[in-house]
C-alpha positions, 0 to 999 in steps of 0.5 A: 532071580539074582541080586543083580537083576532088578526086582521089577517082577516081584512087586506087581504091576502097581509098583511098575506103574508107580516107578515109571516116569511120567512125561511132562509134555502132555501137561505142558501142552494142555495147560499152554493151549487152554491158557491161550484159549482163555486169553483169546476168549477174554480179548475176542471182541477186540481181536475179532475186528483187528487181528482175526488170525491171531484170535484163531491162533489163540482159540481155534474153537469151531465158533471162533473159526466160523466167526472169523472164517470170512475174514482170514486167508484160507490156507494159513487159517487151515494150517493154524486151526488144524495143528492147534486143534489137533495138538489139544486133542493130542495133549488130552490123549497124552494125559490119559495115556500117562496118567489115567491109564496108570491109575486104572491098570492096577485096579480090577475094574479099571483093568477090565475097562482098559482091556475093553478099550484095547480091543481091536473093534473098539479102537477101530470104531473110536479112530474112525469117529475121530474123522467126524469129531474129536472130544475129550471123551474120545481122546481119553478112551483112546489114550487109556487103550492100547492104540499107538500115539502115531496111529492116533495122530494120523486119524486125529489130524485127518479129522481135524483137517476135514472139520477145520475146512468145513468150519472155514467154508461155513464161516465164509458162507455166513461172512455177512452176519458174522461181520455185523456181529464182529462190528457190534462186539468191537464197539463194546469191546471194553464192556465185553472184556471186563464182563468176561474177566468178571465172570471168570474171577467172580466165583473164586472171589465169592468163595473167598468172601463166604469163607471169610464170613464163616471164619468171622462168625465162628470166632475163636475156637477155644478161649481160657475161662477166667472163672476156672483159672481163678479156681484151679490156678492154671488156665483151662481151655474149653467150656464147662458142661451145662449140668456141671456143679458150680465150684465153691469158692475157698 
């Protein structure tokens, strides 16, 4: 190998993955969709009654699709639900492909797992499973394997279309009970929204309060002992052992 050639083959597989640039689109896509889903969840009581299609766009989960399925136009709801549900799974797939796979490949056990997930039989079974259901585990398994993004997308969006159609039809079948639930939630929207926000912020506030209490109970870590300062003429930190003999006064 000459000096002009890049030294990529001598440093091993770990350095190749370390230098490979990580695309930002999986992180941006996943964070955006999860954030909009939280907003939709927080304001779902109000949006379900007055803007059901917007709620579906913010949080296209099966429960929301069934809840508003009888109150939204079928074709726009199908397009929105299919695209956004598939986009979230595509974000999980991208995170696994560009982050999780890079962590697994340089390691012995991780490399064996990637090799197993890259087998044709395993890929085929997981891809056909996408037609029935998609979840984080399936997305991560396929992303860690060797299946191409284009092939994964074909199965993903086909399965997302099938499941969204079924959820919308189910929502139209239970439109009467769902309308009663939406009316009840809309009449108590303020309380429900405040409760949702409190549940989301509660654990963090409680953890901060407990940490503040522990810091107050611990007090200052080390303080100067006046007696030792008077004896030695310089500040001494810490405490004397219990069995140490008392110093005689000069």
